[in-house]
C-alpha positions as CSV (number, residue, x, y, z in Angstrom):
1,M,-4.5,-12.7,123.3
2,A,-2.2,-9.8,122.7
3,E,-2.5,-7.7,119.5
4,A,0.1,-8.5,117.3
5,V,2.5,-5.6,117.1
6,E,6.0,-5.4,116.7
7,Q,8.1,-5.5,120.1
8,P,10.2,-2.6,121.3
9,E,14.1,-3.3,120.6
10,R,15.7,-4.6,123.7
11,Q,19.4,-2.9,124.9
12,G,20.8,-4.3,127.6
13,G,17.9,-6.2,129.0
14,A,15.7,-3.4,129.0
15,T,12.9,-2.5,126.4
16,A,14.4,0.5,124.5
17,R,10.7,2.3,124.6
18,M,9.0,2.4,128.1
19,R,5.5,0.7,128.2
20,I,2.8,1.3,130.5
21,A,0.0,-1.4,131.6
22,L,-3.2,0.4,131.6
23,D,-6.5,-0.7,132.9
24,A,-8.5,0.1,130.0
25,M,-12.0,-0.6,131.9
26,G,-11.4,1.5,135.3
27,G,-13.3,4.7,136.1
28,D,-16.5,5.9,135.1
29,Y,-15.9,6.7,131.4
30,A,-14.2,3.8,130.6
31,P,-13.2,2.3,128.0
32,E,-14.0,5.3,125.4
33,E,-12.2,7.9,127.4
34,V,-9.3,5.9,128.8
35,V,-8.4,4.6,125.3
36,L,-8.5,8.1,123.9
37,G,-6.2,9.0,126.8
38,A,-3.8,6.1,125.9
39,V,-3.6,7.0,122.3
40,Q,-2.9,10.7,122.9
41,A,-0.2,9.5,125.5
42,A,1.5,7.2,122.9
43,R,1.4,9.9,120.4
44,E,2.6,12.9,122.5
45,Q,4.8,11.4,124.9
46,H,6.1,8.6,122.8
47,V,5.5,5.8,125.3
48,G,4.3,2.5,124.8
49,V,0.8,1.6,126.4
50,L,-0.7,-1.9,127.1
51,L,-4.5,-1.7,127.1
52,V,-5.6,-4.5,129.5
53,G,-9.3,-5.6,129.3
54,P,-11.8,-7.5,127.3
55,E,-10.5,-7.2,123.7
56,D,-14.1,-6.7,122.2
57,A,-14.5,-3.9,124.3
58,I,-11.1,-1.9,123.7
59,R,-10.9,-2.6,119.8
60,P,-13.7,-0.8,118.7
61,Q,-12.6,2.4,120.4
62,L,-9.2,1.8,119.1
63,A,-10.6,1.6,115.6
64,K,-11.7,5.5,115.8
65,Y,-8.2,6.8,115.7
66,D,-5.4,6.7,113.6
67,I,-2.8,4.8,115.7
68,A,-0.6,3.9,112.5
69,G,3.0,3.9,114.1
70,L,2.0,4.1,117.6
71,D,3.1,1.5,120.5
72,L,-0.3,0.4,121.3
73,E,-1.0,-3.1,122.2
74,V,-4.5,-4.9,123.6
75,V,-4.0,-7.2,126.2
76,H,-7.0,-9.2,127.1
77,A,-8.6,-9.7,130.6
78,D,-11.7,-11.8,131.1
79,E,-13.0,-10.0,133.8
80,V,-13.4,-6.5,135.5
81,I,-13.8,-5.2,138.9
82,G,-16.4,-2.8,139.7
83,M,-16.4,0.2,141.7
84,D,-18.8,-1.0,144.3
85,E,-17.1,-4.5,144.8
86,H,-15.3,-5.4,148.1
87,P,-11.6,-4.8,146.6
88,A,-9.7,-7.8,148.2
89,E,-12.5,-10.3,147.6
90,A,-12.7,-9.0,144.2
91,V,-9.2,-9.5,143.5
92,R,-9.0,-12.7,145.1
93,A,-12.0,-14.1,143.4
94,K,-11.4,-12.7,139.6
95,K,-8.0,-13.9,138.8
96,R,-8.1,-12.6,135.5
97,N,-9.6,-9.0,136.1
98,S,-7.8,-5.9,134.2
99,I,-6.4,-4.3,137.4
100,T,-4.4,-7.2,138.4
101,L,-3.3,-8.3,135.0
102,A,-1.8,-4.8,134.6
103,H,0.1,-5.1,137.8
104,E,1.3,-8.7,136.5
105,L,2.5,-7.1,133.2
106,V,4.9,-4.7,135.6
107,R,6.1,-8.0,137.7
108,D,6.9,-9.9,134.9
109,G,8.7,-6.9,133.1
110,R,6.6,-6.2,130.1
111,A,5.7,-3.0,131.6
112,V,7.4,-0.2,133.7
113,A,4.3,0.7,135.6
114,A,0.3,0.1,136.0
115,V,-2.3,2.8,135.6
116,S,-6.0,2.3,136.6
117,A,-8.7,4.6,137.3
118,G,-10.6,1.7,138.7
119,N,-11.5,0.5,142.2
120,S,-9.0,2.1,144.3
121,G,-9.2,-0.3,147.0
122,A,-8.8,-3.3,144.5
123,V,-5.6,-1.4,142.9
124,L,-3.9,-1.2,146.2
125,A,-4.7,-4.8,146.9
126,A,-3.3,-6.0,143.5
127,A,-0.4,-3.8,143.8
128,I,0.5,-5.5,147.3
129,F,-0.7,-8.7,146.2
130,T,1.3,-9.1,142.8
131,L,4.2,-6.6,143.3
132,R,4.6,-7.2,146.9
133,R,5.6,-4.6,149.8
134,I,9.3,-3.3,149.9
135,R,11.3,-4.8,152.7
136,G,10.5,-2.7,155.7
137,I,7.4,-0.9,154.7
138,E,4.6,-1.9,156.8
139,R,1.9,-0.2,154.7
140,P,1.9,1.2,151.2
141,A,0.3,4.7,151.0
142,F,-1.5,7.2,148.6
143,G,0.7,10.2,148.0
144,G,-1.2,12.7,145.9
145,V,0.1,16.1,144.9
146,V,-2.1,19.3,145.6
147,P,-1.4,23.0,144.1
148,A,0.5,25.4,146.2
149,A,1.2,29.2,146.3
150,G,4.6,30.2,144.0
151,G,3.9,27.5,141.6
152,R,5.0,24.7,144.2
153,Q,3.2,21.4,144.5
154,T,2.4,19.7,148.1
155,L,2.6,16.1,148.5
156,I,-0.1,14.7,150.7
157,I,0.8,11.1,152.2
158,D,-1.6,9.3,153.0
159,M,-4.5,10.2,151.0
160,G,-6.7,7.3,151.9
161,A,-4.9,4.0,151.9
162,N,-4.7,3.3,155.6
163,T,-7.2,4.9,157.9
164,D,-5.9,3.7,161.0
165,C,-2.4,3.9,161.4
166,K,0.7,3.6,164.1
167,P,3.6,6.1,164.8
168,S,6.0,4.1,162.6
169,Y,3.9,4.2,159.7
170,L,4.0,7.9,159.4
171,L,7.5,7.6,159.7
172,Q,7.7,5.4,156.6
173,F,5.0,7.8,154.9
174,A,7.5,10.5,155.8
175,Y,10.6,8.9,154.1
176,M,8.5,8.0,151.1
177,G,7.1,11.4,150.6
178,H,10.5,12.8,150.7
179,A,11.9,10.3,148.2
180,Y,9.2,11.0,145.9
181,M,9.4,15.0,146.0
182,R,13.0,14.8,145.7
183,S,13.2,12.0,142.8
184,V,10.2,12.8,140.4
185,F,9.7,16.5,141.1
186,G,13.3,17.5,141.7
187,V,13.0,19.2,145.1
188,E,16.5,19.2,146.6
189,R,15.6,19.1,150.4
190,P,11.9,18.7,150.3
191,R,10.2,20.2,153.8
192,V,8.4,17.2,155.3
193,G,5.5,18.4,158.0
194,L,3.3,16.6,160.1
195,L,-0.4,17.4,159.8
196,S,-1.9,18.5,163.3
197,N,-4.1,20.8,164.9
198,G,-1.2,23.3,166.0
199,E,2.5,23.9,165.5
200,E,3.7,23.2,168.9
201,E,5.1,19.5,169.6
202,S,2.4,19.1,172.3
203,K,-0.4,19.5,169.7
204,G,-2.5,16.6,168.4
205,D,-3.5,13.3,169.3
206,Q,-1.5,10.5,170.7
207,L,-0.9,9.2,167.2
208,T,0.5,12.4,165.9
209,Q,2.4,13.4,169.1
210,Q,4.3,9.8,169.0
211,A,4.7,9.9,165.4
212,H,6.3,13.6,165.7
213,Q,9.0,12.3,168.3
214,L,9.8,9.3,166.1
215,I,10.1,11.3,163.0
216,K,12.0,13.9,164.7
217,D,14.6,11.4,166.2
218,A,14.9,9.7,162.7
219,A,15.2,12.6,160.6
220,P,18.9,13.6,161.1
221,G,20.0,9.9,160.2
222,L,17.5,9.8,156.9
223,D,18.8,13.6,155.9
224,L,14.9,14.1,156.5
225,N,14.4,17.9,156.4
226,F,11.6,17.7,159.1
227,I,9.8,21.0,159.7
228,G,7.8,19.8,162.5
229,N,4.1,20.0,162.9
230,V,2.3,21.8,160.1
231,E,-1.5,23.0,160.0
232,G,-4.3,22.5,157.4
233,R,-3.7,26.1,156.2
234,N,-0.2,24.9,155.1
235,L,-1.4,22.8,153.0
236,N,-1.7,25.0,149.6
237,D,0.5,28.1,151.1
238,G,3.9,27.1,150.0
239,S,5.4,26.5,153.2
240,V,5.8,22.8,153.2
241,D,6.6,20.3,150.3
242,V,5.5,17.0,152.2
243,V,2.5,16.7,154.7
244,V,2.2,13.4,156.6
245,C,-0.9,12.1,158.1
246,D,-3.5,9.0,158.4
247,G,-5.6,7.9,155.4
248,F,-8.6,9.3,156.9
249,V,-7.4,12.7,157.4
250,G,-5.3,12.9,154.0
251,N,-8.6,11.6,152.2
252,V,-10.9,14.2,154.0
253,A,-8.1,17.2,153.2
254,L,-8.0,16.1,149.4
255,K,-11.6,16.2,149.3
256,L,-12.3,19.4,150.8
257,S,-9.6,20.9,148.7
258,E,-11.2,19.9,145.8
259,G,-14.4,21.0,146.7
260,L,-13.3,24.6,147.7
261,A,-11.3,25.0,144.3
262,K,-14.3,24.0,142.3
263,M,-16.6,26.3,144.4
264,L,-13.9,29.2,144.1
265,L,-13.7,28.8,140.2
266,A,-17.4,28.8,139.8
267,T,-18.0,31.6,142.4
268,I,-15.5,33.8,140.4
269,K,-17.2,32.9,136.8
270,E,-20.6,33.7,138.2
271,E,-19.7,37.1,139.8
272,L,-17.5,38.1,136.3
273,M,-20.4,37.4,134.2
274,S,-23.0,39.2,136.3
275,Q,-22.8,42.5,134.8
276,T,-21.7,44.1,131.6
277,V,-18.7,45.9,133.1
278,T,-17.1,42.6,134.8
279,K,-17.7,40.8,131.5
280,V,-15.4,43.0,129.7
281,G,-12.7,42.5,132.5
282,A,-13.5,38.8,132.2
283,L,-12.8,38.6,128.7
284,L,-9.4,40.7,129.5
285,A,-8.5,38.4,132.4
286,K,-9.5,35.0,130.6
287,P,-5.8,34.1,129.9
288,A,-4.8,34.4,133.6
289,F,-8.3,32.8,134.8
290,D,-7.6,29.7,132.5
291,R,-3.9,29.5,134.1
292,V,-5.3,29.4,137.5
293,R,-8.2,26.7,136.4
294,T,-5.7,24.8,134.8
295,K,-3.5,24.6,138.3
296,L,-6.6,23.9,140.3
297,D,-7.8,20.9,137.9
298,Y,-7.0,17.5,139.2
299,E,-6.7,16.3,135.7
300,E,-3.6,18.0,135.5
301,Y,-2.1,15.8,138.1
302,G,-3.3,12.7,136.4
303,G,-2.9,10.5,139.5
304,V,-1.4,9.0,142.5
305,P,1.2,6.5,143.1
306,V,1.0,3.9,145.7
307,L,4.4,4.3,147.6
308,G,5.9,1.3,149.4
309,V,5.4,-1.4,146.7
310,N,8.0,-3.1,144.6
311,G,7.0,-1.5,141.3
312,I,5.2,1.3,140.2
313,S,1.4,1.7,140.5
314,I,-0.6,4.9,139.9
315,I,-4.3,5.4,140.7
316,S,-6.3,7.9,138.9
317,H,-9.5,9.6,139.8
318,G,-12.7,7.4,139.1
319,R,-14.2,10.6,136.9
320,S,-11.0,10.6,134.8
321,K,-11.5,11.7,131.1
322,A,-8.9,11.3,128.6
323,K,-6.6,14.3,129.9
324,A,-6.4,12.8,133.1
325,I,-5.5,9.5,131.7
326,K,-2.7,10.7,129.8
327,N,-1.2,12.8,132.6
328,A,-1.3,9.8,135.0
329,I,0.5,7.9,132.2
330,R,3.2,10.9,132.3
331,V,3.1,10.5,136.3
332,A,3.9,6.5,136.0
333,R,6.8,7.3,133.2
334,Q,8.3,10.3,135.7
335,A,8.2,7.7,138.5
336,A,10.0,5.0,136.4
337,E,12.4,7.1,135.3
338,A,13.4,8.1,138.5
339,R,13.6,4.4,139.4
340,L,11.4,5.3,142.4
341,P,10.6,1.7,144.3
342,E,14.7,1.4,144.1
343,V,14.9,5.0,145.8
344,I,12.5,4.4,148.4
345,A,13.8,0.6,149.1
346,Q,17.4,2.1,150.1
347,G,16.2,4.8,152.1
348,V,14.4,2.0,154.2
349,K,17.3,0.0,154.6
350,G,18.4,3.0,156.7
351,L,15.5,2.9,159.0
352,E,16.1,-0.8,159.6
353,A,19.7,-0.3,160.4
354,K,18.8,2.5,163.1
355,A,15.9,-0.4,164.4
356,A,13.6,2.4,164.0
357,L,11.3,0.3,162.4
358,P,10.3,-3.3,162.8
359,T,11.9,-5.4,159.9
360,T,9.2,-6.6,158.0
361,S,9.6,-8.9,154.8
362,G,7.7,-8.1,151.6
363,E,4.2,-9.8,151.6
């Protein structure tokens, strides 16, 4: 049952105001922090949010806030998928779960994107089963942004969706990463690198070497700015915009970056507060320290897109609080405004035309 609210005015077959389908039950702090993030997004971003989940769990949270004039709607879902459940099995068994229903709202045109901080495997499964793969994409991937030197961002793709890959997958990841950085972040010619243990073409395992040759050969026809192999030290130095790797390596790189950032911030704070003189310096340096902390905070980046499906699906960190949820909704809105799935689909047609990929239909 949906909350009775006035529907957005339609213009030329499209809703006048963007609406995001949000899994209100996803993550460690749901539904309290998820609902708060939705309220903040609706107020600050002027976006509509469809809160998907058990109505009796969501409404008491909404009642805490003044939501007059905000485009917030509750869409009831009977079931919730837990973080410890098998993703595909849970999606199949629980037909009316909040993750799947959020994606169905996108499929049916009621929302422009789905966002969830829940079971990431279930989000991926729901995106594939409900939105289907873009024609020519063998495996959708998670593309996540990490901070880099000079105020830049680096997109790592894949970050955990595919732990075992073929060379053709990595070529597809390269193009999807290129499309995302260009259309959403406005990088005119994103520098695309393949993660390896050395810059030379001969470096890396068999997968990396084969993928390197495949991407290198396809790059001119796809207008890919392929710069060759990059190393782990390049992830955050601002020298590359898209780093391509399999999901196992990408997820390890992500977790390492998060842990290192947390350790550095804690160590700096501990040292600054260790003596009276450094405490005075810490007070003077607090604005700069806060800016650095903001750049390294995963909550600022909100969530990562599932690239390669016919719709927009955003996965947030399982520990997301209101700030991260609000920013995940922003990421979803930006991807929708950039018409990201259409951009990727158009580019993949070029891959198929060159017979660089096997032709695959959407699932």
